[in-house]
N, C-alpha and C positions, 0 to 999 in steps of 0.2 A: 651303442647298438644293441638291440634286444637279442635274447637267446634264440628266438625263432628265426630272426634274420640271419644269424650265424649259421644255423642248421640249413636254412634255405640256400645260403651260399655254397655250403658243402654239397648239398644235393644237386645244385645246378652244375657244379664242377664235375661231379661224378657222371651226370647225364651227358654233359658236353664231351667228356672223354669217351664214354661208351658210344655215343653217336659217331665220333671221329674214328673209333676202332671199327665200327660197322662199315663205314664208308670205305676205309682203307682196305678192309677184307674184301668188299665187293669189287673195288677197282682192281685189286691184285688178282682175284680169281677171273675177272673178266679178261684181263690181258693174258693170263697164263693159258686159259682154255681156248681163247681165240687164237693164241699162238700155236697150241698143240693140235687142236681139233679142226678149227676153221681157218687157221692162219698159215703162215709161211712154212711151218713145220708139219703141216698136215700130211702132204705127200711123202716126205722122207720118213716120217714116223709110221705111216700106213704101210709103206713098202718094207720097212724094217720088220714090222709086226707080221706081215704076210710071209716074208722069207723065213722068219723064225718058225712059224707054224708048219710050213712045208718041209723045213729041214728036220724039225723035231718029231713031227707026227706023220710025215709022208703025205700030206694033203695036196690036192690039186690047187691051182691058183684060184679057181672059182670058189672052192670050199673054204680056202683061207680068207678070201674077200668076204664071204658070207659071215664067217666067224668074226671078222673085224667089225662088220656092221652090227652084229648082235651085241658084241661086247662094248663097243665105243659109240657108234653113231646112234643107236636106238636108246642108249642110256645116258645120253649127253646131260640131260637135266639132273639125273641122279648124281653124276660126277660133279657137276657144277655145285649142287647143294652140299655134297660131302666136302668138296674143296672149300666152299665158303665157310662152313662150320669149322673146319680145321684151321683155316687162316684166321677166322674170328677168335678162336680159342687162343691161338698164338699171340695175336695182337692184344687180346684182352689180358692175358697173363703179363705181357710186357707193360701194358698201360696201367693195370691195376697195381703193379708192383710199386708204383709211385705212392699209392694210397696206403701201402703197408707201413709206411713210416708213421702214419697216424696211430696205428695199433702199437708200434714200438714206443711212441711218445707216451701213450696212455699207460703202457706197461711200466715204463721208466717212472712215470708220475706215481703209480701205485708203490713202486719200490721206494720212492722218496718219502711216502707216507710212513713206511716201515722204518726208514732211516732218517730221523729228523735233522741229522747233521748235514744232509744234502741241500738244505735250504728250500726256498720257495719253488713251486712247480711252475714251469713255463712250457706251454704247448703252442702249436701253430695257431695262426690267426683264426682259422675256421673252427678250432676246438676250444675257443675261449670260454664258452659255457661250461664245458667239462673241466677246464683248467680251474675255474672259480670254485666248482663243486669239490674238486680234489683238495684245493687249498683250504676250503672250509673244513673238510674232514680232517686235514692235517692240523689245523688250528684247534679243532675240538679235541683231538687226541692229545695234543700237547697240553691244552688247558686241563684236561682230566688227569693227565700224568702229574702236572704241577699240584693240582688239588689233592691227589692221592698222596704225593710226597709230603705236602704241608700237613695233611691230616695225620700221616704216620709220625711226623715229627712232633705234632701236638700230643698225640697219644703217648709217645715215648716219654716226652717231658712230663705229662700228667701222671703216668705210671710212676715215674721217678719221684715226683712230688708226693704222690699219695703214699708210696712206700716209706718215704721219710715221715710223713704226717701220721702214719699208723703208729709209729713208735711213741709219740708224745702221749696220746690218751692211754695207750696200753701201759706205759711206764707209770703214769699217774694212778691208774686202777690198781696195779700191783703194789704200789707204794702205800696207798690208803688201805687196801685190804690187809696188807702186812701190819700196818699200825693197829687195825682193829683186832687182828689175831694176837699180836704181841701185847696188847693193852686191854685185857678183858674187863678191867675196872674203870675204863675211861668213862667220864661223866656223860650224861645223856646228850647234852648240847653238842659236845665235840663229836660224839659218835654219830649223831644225826648229820652233822656237817660233813664228816667223812663219807657217810652213805650217800648223801646228796651229790657230793662232788664225784664220787665213783659212778653214780648213775648217770650224771651229766657226761662224763668221759666215755662211759659205755655206749650211750646214745650216739655220741660223735663217732666212736669207733664203728658202730653199726652203719652210720651213714657212709663212712669211708669204704666199708666192705661192700655196701650196695653199689657204690660208684665203680669199684673194681669189678663187680659182677656185671654191670652194664657194659664196661669196656671189653671184657673177655667174651661176653655172650651176645653182644650186639651184632645181629646179622639180619638186616631188613628183608633179604631175599627169602628167609624162612618164615617171615611174619604172615600169619594166616588171619583173615578177617571172617568172622562168623556173624552175619547180620541178623537182626531180629527187630521187631517193632518196639520202640522205646519212647517214653515220654521225656523229651529233652528238657522241658521246663522243670519237671520234677528233679531230674538228674542234676541240673545246674544249681537248683535250690539246695539240694542235699549236700553237694560238694562245697558250696560256699559256707554252709553251716559248719561243716567239719573243719574248715580253716580258721574259724574265729579264734581258737586258742593261739594260733600263730600270729594273729594281728596284735594281740595284747602287749607283747614286749615293746612294740613300736607305736603303741597307742593309735593304731590304724582302724579303719572301718570299711565296710562294704556298702556300696550303693548299687542296688540291683534294679534293672528295668527289663524283666523277662516276661515275654508274652505268654499267656496261659495256654496249656495243652498243645504244645508243639510236638507233633508225633512224627518221628522219622524212622527210617529203616537203616540201622547201623549196628556196629559191634559195641555193646555197652562198656565192656571192660577196656577196650582199646581207646574208645572215645573219652572215657573217664580219665585215662592216663594223659590224654592231650590236655584236658582242662586242669588236671592236677599239676602238670608241668608248667602250664602258663601261669597259674595262680602262684605257684612257688617262685617262679621267676619274677612275677610282679611284686610279691612281698619282699624278696631279697633285694631288689633294686629301687624300692620306693623310699621316699623321705618319711621321717616320723611325722605323726599327726596328719596324715593325708588319707584319702579314700581311694580304694580300688573300685572302679566302675565296671560292672558286668551287665551287658545288654544282650538280648536275643529277640529276633523278630523274624517272622515268616513272611517272605516276599516272593510271590510267584511260586515257582517250584523249588525254591532254595531257602535255607535258613542261614541267617547272618548273625554270628556271635562275636562280640567284641569284649576285650579285656583291656582296660586303660589304667595306667598308674602314673603318678607324678614322681619324677626322679631326675637324675642328671641327663643332660641332652645327649643323644646318641648321634654320632656322625654318620653321614651317608654311606661311607665305605664300611662302617661297622654294621649298619642295617643290612647291607647286602650279604654279610657273612654270618648273620645271627643263626641261620639254620644249617650252617656247616658243622660237620662232626668235630667235636673237641674244641670248638670255638667258645671262648669266654670273654665277656666284656672287660673284666678286670684281669690285667696281665699278672697281677700278684695271685698267690694261692691263699687268699683270705678264707678262713673257715666259715665266715658268715655268708659269703656269696660264691665261694670256689667250688662249684660242682664239677661233674665230669665233662661238661660241655656237650653232652649227648641229648639232654632233655628236649631242646627245640628241634634237633635233627630227627629224633624219634617222633615228635609231635607232627612234624611236616610229613614224614613217611606215612603215618597212620591216616592223616587227612587225605593225602594223595590216594591211598588205597580205598578211600571212600569216594573217589572221583571229585574231591573238593579241593579248595585252595586255602593257604594260610599265608598272610603277609603281615609285615610290620611297618609302622610309620612312627615318626617322632616330630612333634612340633612344640618348641619352647619347653622341652623337658617332659611333655605329656606323651608317653609311649603307648601306642595302641596296637594290639594284635587282633587281626580280623580273620575269623574262620568262616568259610562259606562251604556249606555241605548241601548236596541235593536232598530233597525230602525223601524221594524213593530212588 
């Protein structure tokens, strides 16, 4: 049954009860006033009223009768109307008290949202649409709480891992620098080897510190987007050129198909970070001797940019979690691919702030990230 049908049932029920209360109030007033004013109690009531006036105010009988007519007989319609309104209010209060349970049910349902231990929310038949909405809200809150808890656990594990990993390069740097200090006569070849290893470990330490910085400073709520007109085609070409040295160790290449002079209104620094994260991710998880394919095309009022690489197949449940904070494909903390797990989450947030979308797909080990951004 549709939501509108449920609401119609409730409206019909309220209308039926209101009509019933109106009829009851009319019937009650009809009998009461016919009984008092025009009925069997008319004469006794009139005589009682006249005697009271004569006794309290010393009026003659004719004067008392005239006052009776002024107060009661000539204002019969007014009394009937007042009596009807009064009786209707009484019946309405009694009748509508049945509907107050609906408000109590909704209130209890909201309390159940706050207290997940109370279970699923169940309301009356007529409130089924509201019941479904409250349950959806409850499910959404529970899901977000689970995601937040999982994200916090991942962050804590990652901080623990990084704290441990920081010791290794730092220890090596100290050891090799100590060797250089204590052996001033070391031959050139050994000295160069110590310097190169120290530099390599220092670079690794720098990467780990950057990851710590991202973890401690990541707050997308404070992310500001400052848009300006940029040449996206030129930006993509420049970024891919800068990444060529990172392709060399794995004997990889770039294949680009970028439409010329794609002009968009965007934040160049933020967008560059998106492409930087996607390219680093593609290089980290690509097989050796393969190509990373970068394409960009302007279709309608949107720009579609794709980054494709060949690597291990990614499962559906992993694809759904790729953009979660602190999620990493490799469960181990490999130095080759073990980042903070924030890169893709940050990329998604930046794209969202540009009113765009970013999605991932994988077919037979060919992983593709699609970024869609409005031109203006």
